[in-house]
C-alpha atoms as one frame of an Amber mdcrd trajectory, in Angstrom:
protein
   0.000   0.000   0.000   1.227   3.435  -0.908   1.957   5.959   1.840  -0.311
   9.029   2.041   1.891  11.725   3.598   5.339  12.917   2.544   7.546  14.758
   5.020  10.057  17.209   3.585  12.577  19.447   5.362  13.630  22.832   3.984
  17.374  23.197   3.482  17.246  26.947   4.133  14.933  27.502   7.115  14.970
  23.871   8.432  11.174  23.804   8.854   9.024  20.754   8.135   6.517  20.566
   5.304   3.945  17.765   5.445   2.547  17.143   1.974   0.072  14.722   0.417
   1.953  12.242  -1.746  -0.607  12.216  -4.611  -0.516  15.988  -4.956   3.296
  16.064  -4.988   3.445  13.454  -7.753   0.822  15.344  -9.780   2.702  18.640
  -9.377   6.011  17.127 -10.493   4.331  15.304 -13.393   2.927  18.619 -14.662
   6.457  20.060 -14.752   6.255  22.277 -11.676   8.526  22.140  -8.624   7.964
  21.810  -4.881   9.101  24.677  -2.664   9.052  25.461   1.044   5.751  26.966
   2.175   7.543  29.078   4.820  10.383  30.735   2.914   9.859  29.732  -0.748
  13.192  27.938  -1.137  13.513  25.177  -3.754  16.039  23.347  -1.539  13.621
  20.930   0.079  14.710  17.416   1.033  12.577  14.308   1.469  12.743  12.884
   4.988  10.036  10.256   5.364   6.776   8.823   4.018   3.979   7.618   6.275
   0.257   6.885   6.368  -0.188   8.096   9.952  -0.221  11.848  10.520   0.841
  11.395  14.163   4.152   9.890  12.994   4.795  13.061  10.996   4.677  15.107
  14.187   6.926  12.741  16.215  10.173  13.976  14.653   9.465  17.623  15.502
   8.686  19.512  18.685   5.450  21.462  18.858   4.143  23.765  21.594   1.155
  26.002  22.106   1.590  29.766  21.725  -1.561  31.763  22.534  -3.698  28.706
  21.781  -2.075  27.925  18.428   0.296  25.014  17.806   3.744  26.183  16.666
   6.778  24.218  15.533   9.841  24.649  17.725  13.255  23.694  16.380  14.851
  20.820  18.239  18.342  21.752  17.015
């Protein structure tokens, strides 16, 4: 069975992008490229594929800031 989610890490800002695998394949097939949603960099590296969204959030640290969930760098 094919994995649903694709985890990519930006090479510039080091933030995580969780993408849907089908949409990524469709975008690349159409001749477009994938970029970071935070800074717009094309340097984005594939880290992992998974079907469980909770596993996507295991590798990163998240905390609440004024009621909103924010990603905190674990570096």
